[in-house]
All heavy atoms as an XYZ file, in Angstrom:
942
protein
N     113.179     45.050     60.969
C     113.808     45.633     62.137
C     113.443     44.801     63.366
O     112.299     44.378     63.508
C     113.336     47.075     62.314
C     113.844     47.723     63.571
S     113.204     49.371     63.802
C     114.682     50.294     63.543
N     114.460     44.618     64.246
C     114.189     43.906     65.492
C     113.166     44.667     66.312
O     113.149     45.887     66.318
C     115.484     43.778     66.299
C     116.418     42.727     65.784
C     117.650     42.644     66.648
C     117.299     42.118     68.005
N     118.430     41.844     68.850
N     112.371     43.942     67.003
C     111.334     44.555     67.830
C     111.822     44.811     69.253
O     111.364     45.718     69.925
C     110.137     43.618     67.854
C     108.975     44.161     68.584
C     107.824     43.214     68.483
N     106.766     43.713     69.316
C     105.513     43.575     69.055
N     105.138     42.930     67.988
N     104.608     44.058     69.862
N     112.740     44.001     69.725
C     113.197     44.127     71.107
C     114.693     43.828     71.171
O     115.300     43.402     70.193
C     112.425     43.158     71.996
N     115.248     44.035     72.338
C     116.671     43.768     72.518
C     117.516     44.891     71.943
O     117.065     46.017     71.792
N     118.747     44.582     71.616
C     119.683     45.585     71.111
C     119.401     45.852     69.640
O     119.404     44.938     68.818
C     121.129     45.112     71.331
C     121.418     45.071     72.838
C     122.118     46.023     70.612
C     122.768     44.552     73.204
N     119.156     47.109     69.305
C     118.814     47.485     67.938
C     120.039     47.880     67.110
O     119.989     47.799     65.888
C     117.817     48.648     67.945
C     116.469     48.347     68.596
C     115.593     49.594     68.575
C     115.767     47.201     67.909
N     121.116     48.313     67.744
C     122.307     48.695     66.996
C     122.808     47.486     66.216
O     123.177     46.470     66.793
C     123.382     49.208     67.964
C     124.640     49.617     67.257
O     125.366     48.782     66.724
N     124.915     50.907     67.259
N     122.801     47.573     64.892
C     123.114     46.408     64.071
C     124.545     45.932     64.245
O     124.811     44.740     64.180
C     122.809     46.679     62.601
C     123.696     47.714     61.949
C     123.251     47.980     60.505
N     124.039     49.024     59.916
C     125.083     48.797     59.109
N     125.410     47.581     58.786
N     125.770     49.813     58.629
N     125.467     46.854     64.484
C     126.856     46.454     64.676
C     127.026     45.677     65.976
O     127.704     44.655     66.019
C     127.774     47.678     64.657
C     127.682     48.455     63.392
N     128.167     47.993     62.196
C     127.135     49.664     63.137
C     127.945     48.887     61.255
N     127.308     49.910     61.800
N     126.389     46.158     67.027
C     126.487     45.492     68.321
C     125.725     44.170     68.322
O     126.233     43.157     68.798
C     125.984     46.409     69.433
C     126.123     45.894     70.851
C     127.554     45.473     71.154
C     125.659     46.950     71.840
N     124.541     44.163     67.769
C     123.746     42.944     67.715
C     124.479     41.842     66.959
O     124.543     40.694     67.399
C     122.389     43.237     67.052
O     121.570     42.110     67.072
N     125.070     42.187     65.821
C     125.825     41.209     65.032
C     127.059     40.718     65.755
O     127.369     39.523     65.734
N     127.771     41.619     66.416
C     128.986     41.242     67.144
C     128.657     40.302     68.303
O     129.391     39.342     68.558
C     129.700     42.492     67.664
N     127.563     40.550     68.997
C     127.166     39.689     70.112
C     126.800     38.295     69.622
O     127.101     37.296     70.283
C     125.991     40.301     70.875
C     126.275     41.600     71.625
C     125.003     42.128     72.267
C     127.377     41.430     72.649
N     126.172     38.220     68.459
C     125.774     36.925     67.905
C     126.980     36.061     67.543
O     126.872     34.834     67.495
C     124.888     37.124     66.679
N     128.130     36.681     67.320
C     129.337     35.949     66.942
C     130.156     35.468     68.140
O     131.119     34.729     67.967
C     130.220     36.835     66.059
C     129.576     37.180     64.727
C     130.372     38.199     63.934
O     131.388     38.709     64.444
O     129.966     38.484     62.799
N     129.802     35.878     69.339
C     130.587     35.524     70.522
C     130.377     34.071     70.915
O     129.302     33.516     70.744
C     130.217     36.430     71.696
C     130.571     37.900     71.540
C     129.961     38.703     72.682
C     132.073     38.103     71.467
N     131.419     33.485     71.483
C     131.352     32.123     71.973
C     131.861     32.021     73.396
O     132.326     32.998     73.993
N     131.800     30.821     73.932
C     132.222     30.551     75.302
C     133.670     30.993     75.522
O     134.555     30.636     74.774
C     132.069     29.061     75.596
C     132.392     28.702     77.002
N     133.056     27.566     77.327
C     132.124     29.331     78.178
C     133.197     27.500     78.639
N     132.632     28.562     79.169
N     133.875     31.770     76.554
C     135.205     32.230     76.917
C     135.642     33.524     76.261
O     136.657     34.096     76.648
N     134.900     33.994     75.257
C     135.274     35.252     74.601
C     135.128     36.417     75.573
O     134.238     36.428     76.423
C     134.401     35.512     73.372
C     134.777     34.657     72.182
O     135.909     34.105     72.164
O     133.966     34.537     71.252
N     135.998     37.401     75.414
C     135.970     38.580     76.261
C     135.268     39.744     75.595
O     135.407     39.964     74.389
N     134.518     40.498     76.413
C     133.845     41.712     75.962
C     134.208     42.811     76.947
O     133.869     42.725     78.128
C     132.308     41.543     75.925
C     131.639     42.848     75.503
C     131.906     40.401     75.014
N     134.907     43.826     76.464
C     135.233     44.966     77.314
C     134.170     46.029     77.126
O     133.922     46.478     76.007
C     136.600     45.544     76.950
C     137.003     46.802     77.737
C     137.272     46.464     79.200
C     138.197     47.477     77.106
N     133.521     46.413     78.225
C     132.580     47.528     78.225
C     133.335     48.665     78.898
O     133.754     48.530     80.054
C     131.289     47.194     79.006
C     130.293     48.335     78.889
C     130.690     45.889     78.512
N     133.527     49.766     78.168
C     134.440     50.787     78.704
C     133.884     52.201     78.599
O     132.987     52.484     77.808
C     135.785     50.690     78.010
S     135.785     51.053     76.252
N     134.480     53.069     79.401
C     134.129     54.477     79.370
C     134.799     55.138     78.168
O     135.611     54.524     77.467
C     134.506     55.164     80.685
C     135.991     55.103     81.009
O     136.833     55.202     80.091
O     136.328     54.969     82.211
N     134.462     56.379     77.928
C     134.968     57.092     76.758
C     136.473     57.357     76.824
O     137.093     57.616     75.802
C     134.215     58.408     76.584
N     137.070     57.249     78.004
C     138.491     57.541     78.143
C     139.409     56.337     78.113
O     140.631     56.491     78.114
N     138.863     55.142     78.071
C     139.701     53.934     78.074
C     140.445     53.831     76.741
O     139.834     53.951     75.684
C     138.811     52.702     78.279
C     139.564     51.392     78.316
S     140.407     51.191     79.887
C     140.693     49.441     79.877
N     141.759     53.599     76.793
C     142.493     53.410     75.536
C     141.993     52.154     74.815
O     141.799     51.113     75.438
C     143.940     53.220     75.985
C     144.001     53.717     77.387
C     142.622     53.562     77.959
N     141.764     52.269     73.522
C     141.250     51.163     72.728
C     142.433     50.492     72.018
O     143.098     51.124     71.190
C     140.228     51.653     71.673
C     139.082     52.427     72.338
C     139.715     50.493     70.835
C     138.191     51.618     73.227
N     142.697     49.227     72.324
C     143.819     48.547     71.672
C     143.486     48.185     70.228
O     142.316     48.055     69.859
C     144.006     47.284     72.519
C     142.646     47.011     73.070
C     142.015     48.362     73.283
N     144.520     48.031     69.413
C     144.329     47.522     68.059
C     143.995     46.048     68.158
O     144.485     45.342     69.033
C     145.615     47.696     67.237
C     145.926     49.151     66.953
O     144.989     49.963     66.894
O     147.120     49.479     66.782
N     143.168     45.577     67.268
C     142.873     44.150     67.218
C     141.426     43.807     67.434
O     140.757     43.358     66.511
N     140.883     43.997     68.657
C     139.496     43.595     68.884
C     138.518     44.427     68.044
O     138.792     45.567     67.695
C     139.264     43.879     70.373
C     140.613     43.950     70.975
C     141.520     44.460     69.895
N     137.377     43.822     67.756
C     136.293     44.549     67.094
C     135.762     45.595     68.068
O     135.598     45.318     69.258
C     135.194     43.563     66.717
C     134.041     44.166     65.951
C     133.130     43.064     65.483
N     132.003     43.598     64.744
C     131.075     42.841     64.203
N     131.137     41.524     64.316
N     130.074     43.379     63.540
N     135.498     46.787     67.576
C     135.025     47.882     68.426
C     133.663     48.355     67.936
O     133.478     48.612     66.743
C     136.017     49.071     68.409
C     135.480     50.233     69.238
C     137.385     48.645     68.897
N     132.725     48.436     68.867
C     131.444     49.073     68.598
C     131.406     50.301     69.500
O     131.344     50.179     70.722
C     130.250     48.136     68.871
C     128.941     48.884     68.658
C     130.317     46.904     67.978
N     131.485     51.465     68.878
C     131.539     52.725     69.610
C     130.136     53.310     69.690
O     129.581     53.747     68.682
C     132.490     53.688     68.905
C     132.806     54.917     69.722
O     132.055     55.217     70.679
O     133.796     55.584     69.410
N     129.561     53.285     70.888
C     128.219     53.811     71.103
C     128.232     55.242     71.625
O     127.170     55.851     71.770
C     127.458     52.918     72.097
C     127.283     51.458     71.703
C     126.578     50.695     72.827
C     126.537     51.320     70.401
N     129.417     55.782     71.920
C     129.508     57.113     72.521
C     128.880     58.169     71.609
O     129.203     58.260     70.434
C     130.969     57.458     72.804
N     127.973     58.931     72.185
C     127.283     59.988     71.451
C     127.747     61.354     71.945
O     128.039     62.239     71.169
C     125.772     59.823     71.625
C     124.967     60.918     70.995
C     124.915     61.045     69.619
C     124.261     61.810     71.774
C     124.176     62.060     69.028
C     123.518     62.827     71.202
C     123.472     62.954     69.829
N     127.789     61.501     73.246
C     128.315     62.699     73.902
C     128.670     62.299     75.323
O     128.341     61.199     75.752
C     127.316     63.851     73.879
C     126.042     63.598     74.629
C     125.186     64.829     74.806
N     124.953     65.499     73.549
C     123.936     66.282     73.300
N     123.054     66.507     74.254
N     123.779     66.869     72.161
N     129.328     63.168     76.048
C     129.756     62.840     77.403
C     128.572     62.360     78.237
O     127.574     63.057     78.368
C     130.407     64.040     78.066
N     128.670     61.123     78.704
C     127.634     60.543     79.550
C     126.531     59.802     78.807
O     125.691     59.169     79.432
N     126.518     59.868     77.497
C     125.450     59.255     76.699
C     126.036     58.312     75.656
O     126.828     58.758     74.823
C     124.594     60.323     75.991
C     123.509     59.697     75.144
C     124.009     61.302     77.000
N     125.687     57.045     75.676
C     124.928     56.369     76.717
C     125.815     56.087     77.924
O     127.036     55.969     77.801
C     124.484     55.071     76.054
C     125.556     54.762     75.072
C     126.059     56.107     74.595
N     125.192     55.952     79.049
C     125.947     55.711     80.283
C     126.464     54.277     80.333
O     125.939     53.375     79.670
C     125.055     55.976     81.503
O     124.070     54.960     81.616
N     127.461     54.075     81.143
C     128.018     52.742     81.387
C     126.934     51.814     81.921
O     126.785     50.678     81.460
C     129.177     52.873     82.386
C     129.803     51.577     82.799
C     130.609     50.858     81.935
C     129.604     51.081     84.081
C     131.206     49.665     82.323
C     130.191     49.902     84.490
C     131.000     49.191     83.606
N     126.131     52.295     82.869
C     125.094     51.462     83.492
C     124.047     51.017     82.478
O     123.635     49.858     82.482
C     124.437     52.222     84.646
N     123.625     51.908     81.607
C     122.602     51.570     80.612
C     123.137     50.549     79.612
O     122.463     49.571     79.276
C     122.094     52.842     79.895
C     121.304     52.504     78.641
C     121.253     53.681     80.839
N     124.356     50.755     79.145
C     124.949     49.820     78.185
C     125.163     48.458     78.836
O     124.832     47.419     78.252
C     126.263     50.378     77.603
C     126.967     49.336     76.749
C     125.986     51.632     76.784
N     125.695     48.442     80.048
C     125.916     47.177     80.746
C     124.598     46.432     80.947
O     124.522     45.220     80.712
C     126.617     47.414     82.083
C     126.994     46.165     82.864
C     127.974     45.295     82.080
C     127.581     46.540     84.214
N     123.555     47.139     81.341
C     122.249     46.522     81.531
C     121.744     45.879     80.237
O     121.252     44.750     80.247
C     121.248     47.567     82.036
C     119.877     46.977     82.298
O     119.765     46.086     83.164
O     118.917     47.398     81.625
N     121.883     46.569     79.136
C     121.463     46.021     77.853
C     122.265     44.806     77.447
O     121.712     43.817     76.949
N     123.557     44.843     77.669
C     124.406     43.706     77.322
C     124.094     42.488     78.185
O     124.062     41.360     77.689
C     125.883     44.075     77.454
C     126.422     45.032     76.400
C     127.833     45.464     76.757
C     126.377     44.402     75.023
N     123.854     42.712     79.464
C     123.574     41.586     80.359
C     122.228     40.920     80.044
O     122.038     39.748     80.356
C     123.639     42.035     81.823
C     125.033     42.437     82.304
C     124.987     42.903     83.757
C     126.039     41.316     82.111
N     121.335     41.658     79.401
C     120.077     41.065     78.968
C     120.286     40.150     77.757
O     119.451     39.295     77.481
C     119.065     42.160     78.619
N     121.404     40.312     77.059
C     121.678     39.566     75.828
C     122.744     38.484     76.006
O     122.827     37.572     75.193
C     122.151     40.529     74.734
C     121.180     41.635     74.408
C     120.077     41.213     73.456
O     120.311     40.296     72.648
O     118.989     41.797     73.529
N     123.583     38.591     77.015
C     124.739     37.705     77.178
C     124.625     36.805     78.393
O     124.011     37.185     79.391
C     126.024     38.534     77.355
C     126.568     39.308     76.183
C     127.754     40.151     76.639
C     126.983     38.373     75.066
N     125.288     35.672     78.320
C     125.541     34.851     79.494
C     126.968     35.177     79.907
O     127.894     35.086     79.096
C     125.405     33.339     79.178
C     125.780     32.513     80.391
C     124.002     33.015     78.700
N     127.157     35.588     81.145
C     128.475     35.992     81.634
C     128.902     35.051     82.748
O     128.164     34.844     83.709
C     128.453     37.452     82.141
C     129.793     37.837     82.734
C     128.076     38.391     81.003
N     130.103     34.478     82.612
C     130.587     33.573     83.658
C     131.652     34.203     84.538
O     132.036     33.622     85.545
C     131.087     32.268     83.052
C     132.326     32.370     82.203
C     132.765     31.016     81.640
O     131.928     30.119     81.507
O     133.961     30.883     81.345
N     132.107     35.394     84.185
C     133.082     36.071     85.010
C     133.300     37.499     84.551
O     132.991     37.844     83.407
N     133.807     38.333     85.454
C     134.029     39.739     85.139
C     135.267     40.240     85.866
O     135.555     39.804     86.985
C     132.817     40.569     85.531
N     135.967     41.162     85.212
C     137.182     41.751     85.769
C     137.110     43.266     85.623
O     136.718     43.767     84.568
C     138.438     41.232     85.021
O     138.444     39.802     85.061
C     139.714     41.761     85.643
N     137.500     43.983     86.680
C     137.534     45.444     86.655
C     138.811     45.927     87.332
O     139.519     45.147     87.974
C     136.307     46.016     87.370
N     139.079     47.203     87.211
C     140.253     47.804     87.846
C     139.991     48.015     89.332
O     138.928     48.505     89.722
C     140.589     49.136     87.181
N     140.966     47.661     90.147
C     140.780     47.823     91.588
C     140.661     49.294     91.988
O     140.093     49.614     93.028
C     141.896     47.130     92.360
C     143.264     47.715     92.190
C     144.290     46.940     92.999
C     145.672     47.536     92.861
N     146.641     46.796     93.648
N     141.144     50.194     91.151
C     141.062     51.631     91.428
C     139.631     52.148     91.405
O     139.351     53.256     91.864
C     141.902     52.413     90.404
C     143.392     52.192     90.514
C     143.916     51.002     89.703
O     143.112     50.163     89.233
O     145.132     50.909     89.533
N     138.713     51.360     90.885
C     137.320     51.775     90.760
C     136.702     52.136     92.111
O     135.887     53.041     92.201
C     136.482     50.685     90.040
C     135.139     51.248     89.581
C     136.289     49.459     90.914
C     134.350     50.320     88.687
N     137.112     51.458     93.175
C     136.508     51.703     94.492
C     136.723     53.128     94.969
O     135.801     53.748     95.502
C     137.038     50.708     95.529
C     136.488     49.333     95.333
N     135.159     49.029     95.531
C     137.080     48.195     94.930
C     134.958     47.754     95.262
N     136.106     47.226     94.887
N     137.925     53.656     94.779
C     138.217     55.021     95.223
C     137.778     56.070     94.206
O     137.287     57.126     94.579
C     139.712     55.185     95.499
C     140.171     54.364     96.690
O     139.356     54.153     97.614
O     141.338     53.917     96.687
N     137.949     55.774     92.915
C     137.724     56.775     91.869
C     136.277     56.861     91.391
O     135.855     57.909     90.898
C     138.640     56.503     90.675
N     135.520     55.772     91.534
C     134.162     55.766     91.004
C     133.290     54.811     91.831
O     132.933     53.725     91.376
C     134.181     55.344     89.526
C     132.890     55.596     88.812
O     131.833     55.702     89.431
N     132.945     55.667     87.493
N     132.935     55.205     93.041
C     132.166     54.331     93.924
C     130.825     53.864     93.334
O     130.386     52.745     93.602
C     131.937     55.176     95.178
C     132.976     56.238     95.139
C     133.277     56.473     93.691
N     130.186     54.697     92.522
C     128.900     54.298     91.933
C     129.087     53.124     90.976
O     128.324     52.153     91.010
C     128.264     55.480     91.200
N     130.107     53.188     90.131
C     130.381     52.077     89.211
C     130.834     50.848     89.985
O     130.481     49.715     89.628
C     131.423     52.486     88.173
N     131.598     51.046     91.045
C     132.042     49.919     91.871
C     130.846     49.195     92.479
O     130.781     47.962     92.477
C     132.992     50.403     92.967
N     129.879     49.950     92.988
C     128.678     49.354     93.580
C     127.853     48.625     92.516
O     127.340     47.530     92.772
C     127.842     50.430     94.266
N     127.742     49.210     91.341
C     127.004     48.578     90.246
C     127.625     47.232     89.891
O     126.928     46.215     89.809
C     126.994     49.493     89.017
C     126.448     48.891     87.730
C     124.949     48.654     87.835
C     126.771     49.794     86.552
N     128.943     47.210     89.713
C     129.622     45.967     89.333
C     129.568     44.933     90.455
O     129.382     43.741     90.191
C     131.060     46.249     88.925
C     131.232     47.055     87.635
C     132.705     47.298     87.346
C     130.558     46.372     86.457
N     129.721     45.376     91.702
C     129.653     44.439     92.825
C     128.269     43.798     92.914
O     128.144     42.608     93.239
C     130.000     45.153     94.132
N     127.236     44.554     92.612
C     125.887     44.014     92.635
C     125.611     43.031     91.509
O     124.897     42.052     91.681
N     126.183     43.279     90.356
C     125.978     42.409     89.197
C     126.863     41.170     89.222
O     126.473     40.114     88.728
C     126.237     43.177     87.891
C     125.227     44.238     87.569
C     123.870     43.695     87.173
O     123.716     42.474     86.921
O     122.928     44.500     87.131
N     128.073     41.317     89.768
C     129.067     40.250     89.713
C     129.670     40.010     91.100
O     130.701     40.590     91.436
C     130.189     40.612     88.724
C     129.687     41.054     87.381
C     129.750     42.390     87.005
C     129.135     40.144     86.492
C     129.298     42.804     85.769
C     128.672     40.547     85.250
C     128.742     41.885     84.886
N     129.033     39.153     91.903
C     129.532     38.904     93.258
C     130.984     38.407     93.280
O     131.712     38.696     94.211
C     128.579     37.845     93.805
C     127.349     37.971     92.978
C     127.791     38.434     91.626
N     131.417     37.701     92.266
C     132.791     37.202     92.206
C     133.697     38.076     91.369
O     134.676     37.585     90.796
N     133.412     39.366     91.289
C     134.180     40.299     90.466
C     135.665     40.231     90.814
O     136.057     40.364     91.972
C     133.671     41.726     90.684
C     134.354     42.833     89.893
C     134.063     42.695     88.395
C     133.906     44.198     90.407
N     136.482     40.011     89.786
C     137.938     40.009     89.956
C     138.436     41.438     89.791
O     138.053     42.135     88.849
C     138.588     39.107     88.910
C     140.098     39.083     88.999
C     140.765     38.274     87.898
O     140.068     37.809     86.976
O     141.980     38.125     87.964
N     139.287     41.881     90.699
C     139.860     43.223     90.638
C     141.352     43.128     90.371
O     142.064     42.369     91.043
C     139.596     43.976     91.937
C     138.125     44.248     92.238
C     137.965     44.838     93.621
C     137.510     45.158     91.185
N     141.814     43.886     89.384
C     143.224     43.915     88.996
C     143.642     45.372     88.856
O     142.789     46.257     88.708
C     143.457     43.160     87.665
C     143.077     41.688     87.783
C     142.712     43.813     86.504
N     144.948     45.662     88.885
C     145.375     47.042     88.620
C     144.901     47.496     87.232
O     144.808     46.687     86.301
C     146.902     46.965     88.687
C     147.184     45.752     89.525
C     146.073     44.785     89.219
N     144.634     48.788     87.106
C     144.119     49.331     85.844
C     145.043     49.020     84.667
O     144.568     48.714     83.571
C     143.902     50.840     85.975
C     143.262     51.463     84.775
N     142.009     51.118     84.341
C     143.707     52.415     83.933
C     141.707     51.831     83.264
N     142.725     52.625     82.998
N     146.328     49.087     84.895
C     147.282     48.770     83.815
C     147.115     47.328     83.352
O     147.212     47.034     82.168
C     148.723     49.039     84.257
C     149.054     50.514     84.380
C     148.819     51.293     83.083
O     149.223     50.818     82.001
O     148.232     52.387     83.162
N     146.822     46.423     84.281
C     146.598     45.020     83.915
C     145.290     44.877     83.133
O     145.224     44.110     82.165
C     146.578     44.151     85.177
C     146.306     42.694     84.910
C     147.448     42.035     84.153
N     147.139     40.639     83.916
C     147.418     39.984     82.797
N     148.075     40.576     81.829
N     147.090     38.734     82.661
N     144.259     45.623     83.519
C     143.000     45.579     82.786
C     143.211     46.041     81.349
O     142.661     45.446     80.412
C     141.932     46.441     83.474
C     140.545     46.403     82.824
C     139.939     45.004     82.922
C     139.633     47.422     83.465
N     144.022     47.067     81.155
C     144.313     47.528     79.795
C     145.032     46.442     79.001
O     144.726     46.232     77.823
C     145.139     48.818     79.823
C     144.338     50.024     80.292
C     145.033     51.336     80.034
C     146.153     51.601     80.984
N     146.726     52.957     80.850
N     145.942     45.723     79.630
C     146.623     44.619     78.947
C     145.631     43.516     78.581
O     145.661     42.987     77.466
C     147.732     44.043     79.835
C     148.894     44.961     80.063
C     149.834     44.444     81.147
O     149.500     43.524     81.900
N     151.008     45.047     81.236
N     144.769     43.159     79.511
C     143.783     42.108     79.261
C     142.800     42.486     78.155
O     142.322     41.631     77.415
C     143.007     41.781     80.537
C     143.794     41.123     81.667
C     142.962     41.073     82.940
C     144.256     39.741     81.262
N     142.506     43.782     78.036
C     141.533     44.226     77.040
C     142.020     43.961     75.616
O     141.202     43.811     74.705
C     141.187     45.703     77.229
O     142.282     46.528     76.892
N     143.316     43.856     75.424
C     143.852     43.551     74.094
C     143.436     42.161     73.629
O     143.368     41.893     72.431
C     145.369     43.686     74.087
N     143.116     41.268     74.570
C     142.686     39.925     74.231
C     141.179     39.775     74.091
O     140.684     38.692     73.799
N     140.441     40.871     74.280
C     138.986     40.816     74.147
C     138.615     40.597     72.682
O     139.322     41.011     71.774
C     138.350     42.107     74.652
N     137.518     39.940     72.465
C     137.017     39.758     71.100
C     136.213     40.983     70.661
O     136.149     41.308     69.489
C     136.135     38.516     71.046
C     135.533     38.242     69.708
C     135.845     36.866     69.211
N     135.415     36.720     67.849
C     134.496     35.853     67.446
N     133.939     35.033     68.302
N     134.160     35.798     66.190
N     135.602     41.674     71.637
C     134.740     42.815     71.350
C     134.949     43.894     72.399
O     135.057     43.590     73.589
C     133.266     42.365     71.352
C     132.190     43.435     71.231
C     132.262     44.148     69.887
C     130.811     42.809     71.438
N     134.986     45.140     71.947
C     135.024     46.286     72.850
C     133.806     47.146     72.556
O     133.550     47.507     71.405
C     136.323     47.099     72.679
C     137.518     46.242     73.083
C     136.253     48.391     73.491
C     138.857     46.894     72.875
N     133.053     47.456     73.615
C     131.878     48.313     73.496
C     132.200     49.593     74.263
O     132.331     49.580     75.484
C     130.610     47.637     74.063
C     129.403     48.557     73.897
C     130.372     46.288     73.378
N     132.329     50.680     73.522
C     132.681     51.970     74.120
C     131.405     52.755     74.404
O     130.586     52.981     73.524
C     133.584     52.761     73.174
C     134.065     54.074     73.730
C     135.097     54.686     72.769
N     135.517     55.988     73.209
C     135.039     57.142     72.718
N     134.143     57.141     71.765
N     135.479     58.276     73.177
N     131.241     53.150     75.651
C     130.089     53.943     76.065
C     130.475     55.419     76.070
O     131.633     55.769     75.885
C     129.623     53.534     77.475
O     130.563     54.011     78.439
C     129.475     52.021     77.597
N     129.514     56.261     76.341
C     129.796     57.688     76.464
C     130.116     58.092     77.888
O     130.224     59.281     78.188
N     130.280     57.107     78.760
C     130.529     57.381     80.185
C     131.732     58.295     80.352
O     132.779     58.067     79.758
C     130.756     56.083     80.938
C     130.842     56.253     82.434
C     129.539     56.775     83.027
O     128.489     56.139     82.815
O     129.582     57.820     83.704
N     131.574     59.318     81.186
C     132.638     60.295     81.396
C     133.197     60.247     82.817
O     133.946     61.132     83.202
C     132.109     61.696     81.075
N     132.848     59.222     83.581
C     133.436     59.044     84.921
C     134.563     58.029     84.809
O     134.458     57.065     84.045
C     132.377     58.552     85.905
C     131.266     59.556     86.139
C     130.193     58.999     87.045
N     129.617     57.806     86.424
C     128.981     56.852     87.092
N     128.828     56.931     88.385
N     128.479     55.811     86.465
N     135.640     58.191     85.573
C     136.801     57.296     85.435
C     136.530     55.867     85.914
O     135.683     55.639     86.784
C     137.869     57.952     86.313
C     137.100     58.748     87.321
C     135.855     59.212     86.604
N     137.239     54.945     85.326
C     137.259     53.525     85.706
C     135.908     52.820     85.538
O     135.669     51.799     86.165
C     137.801     53.329     87.127
C     139.211     53.834     87.270
C     139.467     55.052     87.884
C     140.273     53.103     86.768
C     140.765     55.522     87.998
C     141.576     53.569     86.871
C     141.816     54.785     87.491
O     143.099     55.244     87.595
N     135.035     53.351     84.701
C     133.766     52.676     84.401
C     134.049     51.692     83.264
O     133.659     51.907     82.120
C     132.690     53.688     84.025
N     134.771     50.636     83.612
C     135.204     49.628     82.649
C     135.058     48.253     83.281
O     135.349     48.072     84.455
C     136.690     49.811     82.283
C     137.033     51.233     81.910
O     136.523     51.745     80.934
N     137.901     51.878     82.691
N     134.647     47.293     82.465
C     134.592     45.906     82.943
C     134.839     44.967     81.764
O     134.339     45.198     80.670
C     133.254     45.592     83.653
C     132.070     45.659     82.697
C     133.313     44.248     84.364
N     135.633     43.950     82.017
C     135.892     42.915     81.025
C     135.041     41.708     81.386
O     135.199     41.127     82.468
C     137.376     42.547     81.025
C     137.829     41.517     80.006
C     137.551     41.970     78.581
C     139.306     41.205     80.189
N     134.109     41.370     80.504
C     133.187     40.259     80.729
C     133.716     39.022     80.018
O     134.248     39.111     78.908
C     131.804     40.587     80.173
C     131.181     41.902     80.634
C     129.872     42.148     79.891
C     130.975     41.881     82.130
N     133.561     37.873     80.653
C     133.915     36.595     80.033
C     132.620     35.852     79.756
O     131.839     35.571     80.661
C     134.841     35.785     80.940
C     135.426     34.563     80.272
C     136.465     33.856     81.143
N     135.918     33.388     82.413
C     136.075     33.998     83.586
N     136.769     35.103     83.686
N     135.557     33.490     84.679
N     132.395     35.562     78.454
C     131.142     34.943     78.036
C     131.032     33.518     78.523
O     132.007     32.755     78.525
C     131.037     34.949     76.516
S     130.868     36.597     75.822
N     129.833     33.143     78.894
C     129.517     31.775     79.256
C     128.628     31.154     78.198
O     128.537     31.664     77.071
N     127.998     30.076     78.533
C     127.061     29.414     77.618
C     125.717     29.279     78.313
O     125.638     29.265     79.535
C     127.564     28.011     77.183
C     128.780     28.141     76.297
C     127.898     27.141     78.367
N     124.661     29.177     77.537
C     123.312     29.162     78.106
C     122.847     27.758     78.481
O     121.740     27.588     78.974
C     122.307     29.821     77.163
C     122.178     29.132     75.832
C     121.266     28.111     75.647
C     122.981     29.512     74.768
C     121.154     27.493     74.429
C     122.876     28.893     73.546
C     121.956     27.874     73.365
N     123.649     26.739     78.259
C     123.240     25.375     78.615
C     124.220     24.763     79.572
O     125.290     25.266     79.803
C     123.074     24.502     77.370
C     124.286     24.480     76.495
C     125.314     23.589     76.733
C     124.390     25.335     75.406
C     126.436     23.558     75.914
C     125.498     25.314     74.589
C     126.529     24.427     74.835
């Protein structure tokens, strides 16, 4: 058993398979999940695990070169907007419908138990060198 880092075997394995430019959608429990991308569903109950906790764990494991979120996040979920702005100074904002379209091209979708709207971000993987 791993001693540190992400212990969920499905998530740990999926992260190990990612390469430069691959997309990872971290989403709330209400985001529609498109057919195609690999999905690791961590949702246990409403709010568990939270979007912030899952994002924090993923950022400890990934190199991220860019991030995209729905522009509606500012009005609908100021806490998530502040979290993303702090983590990603160059955060790209697009209409929510566009984010849903982009999520179909993600290589991995990580579903959280977050029950607040628009707690979604599409991460673009970078490289560590």
